[in-house]
C-alpha positions in Angstrom: 22.1 156.7 65.3 23.9 158.7 68.4 22.2 156.0 70.6 23.7 153.5 69.0 27.0 154.8 69.2 26.6 155.5 72.7 25.6 152.2 73.6 28.8 150.6 71.4 31.3 153.0 72.6 30.2 152.3 76.4 30.4 148.4 75.7 33.6 148.7 74.1 35.3 150.5 76.9 33.7 148.6 79.6 35.2 145.2 77.9 38.6 146.9 77.7 38.1 147.8 81.5 36.9 144.2 82.0 39.8 142.6 80.6 42.6 145.1 82.2 41.0 144.9 85.8 41.2 140.6 85.2 44.9 141.2 84.3 45.8 143.1 87.2 43.6 141.6 89.8 43.0 138.1 88.8 45.8 136.6 85.9 49.0 138.2 87.3 48.1 136.7 90.8 47.6 133.3 89.1 51.0 133.7 87.3 52.7 135.0 89.9 51.6 131.8 91.9 52.9 129.3 89.6 55.9 127.2 90.2 59.5 128.0 88.9 59.7 129.7 85.8 56.0 129.2 84.9 54.8 132.4 86.1 57.7 134.4 84.4 56.8 132.4 80.9 53.3 133.2 81.5 53.8 137.0 81.8 55.9 136.8 78.6 53.3 134.9 76.8 50.5 137.2 77.9 52.9 140.4 76.9 52.9 139.1 73.5 49.2 138.4 73.2 47.6 141.3 74.9 50.3 143.6 73.4 49.2 142.9 69.8 45.5 143.5 70.9 45.4 146.3 73.1 46.4 149.3 71.0 43.9 148.7 68.6 41.2 148.5 71.7 42.6 151.4 73.2 42.9 153.4 70.3 39.7 152.3 68.6 37.8 153.0 72.3 39.6 156.9 72.0 38.2 157.2 68.6 34.8 156.1 69.5 35.0 158.7 72.2 36.0 161.2 70.4 33.2 160.5 67.8 30.5 160.5 70.5 32.0 163.7 71.9 32.0 165.4 68.5 28.3 164.0 67.3 26.6 164.4 70.5 28.3 168.1 71.3 25.3 169.4 72.1 23.3 167.0 73.8 23.0 166.5 77.5 26.6 164.6 79.1 28.9 165.9 76.1 31.2 167.2 78.9 31.4 164.1 80.4 32.4 162.4 77.1 34.9 164.7 76.4 36.8 164.2 79.9 36.3 160.4 79.6 38.0 160.7 75.7 40.3 162.8 77.8 41.1 160.3 80.3 41.6 157.6 77.4 44.2 159.8 76.0 45.9 159.9 79.4 45.7 155.9 79.0 47.1 156.0 75.7 49.8 158.0 76.8 50.7 156.0 80.1 50.7 153.2 78.0 53.4 154.3 75.6 55.7 156.1 78.0 55.5 153.7 80.9 53.8 150.2 80.2 54.6 149.6 76.5 58.5 149.7 77.2 58.8 147.1 80.0 56.2 144.9 78.1 58.2 145.2 75.0 61.2 143.9 77.0 59.1 141.2 79.1 57.8 139.6 76.3 61.3 138.4 74.8 62.4 137.0 78.3 63.1 133.4 79.1 64.4 131.9 82.1 67.7 132.0 80.2 68.0 135.7 79.2 66.0 137.8 81.4 67.8 140.5 83.6 68.7 140.1 87.2 65.9 142.3 88.2 63.0 141.2 85.8 60.9 141.1 89.1 61.3 144.3 90.0 60.5 145.6 86.1 57.2 143.5 86.3 56.3 145.0 89.8 56.8 148.4 88.4 54.5 147.3 85.4 52.0 146.3 87.7 51.9 150.1 89.4 51.7 151.5 86.4 48.9 149.3 85.1 46.8 149.8 88.8 47.1 153.6 88.0 45.9 152.9 84.1 42.9 150.6 85.5 42.0 153.4 87.9 41.9 156.1 84.6 40.0 153.6 82.4 37.4 152.7 85.1 36.9 156.5 85.6 36.7 156.9 82.0 33.9 154.1 81.5 32.2 155.7 84.9 31.8 159.3 82.7 30.5 157.4 79.6 28.0 155.5 81.8 26.4 158.6 83.5 26.6 160.3 80.2 24.2 157.9 78.7 21.8 158.3 81.6 
């Protein structure tokens, strides 16, 4: 049963990393290259879509990692799993304190009501997101190593 939990948790976290990596390095570049207001509208729509899904994915990944850490406390790699769970806590805190406030504003913007500094706010979100992606990649890597 522990093996199934380990694999399931690693897959869930790995998929989350893939989505967030794609947002950071693929989707945002595509949206930023679109003409006129299309990019900003795409960012707003993406913020609404992913903003509804990702909290469950982040919290779910953290809960699965915590269960793995407790269930496998006396097994090889437990320290790695605890560290990974700690990094996932950091990613959740970063999300709540840094990224969600910007996303909540962004998802309501239209070309008619967006603030003058909307591009700067999206660039700030991107910088925080790059750090968050690095944090969750590190957590995922620790989970993979703990499997070995």
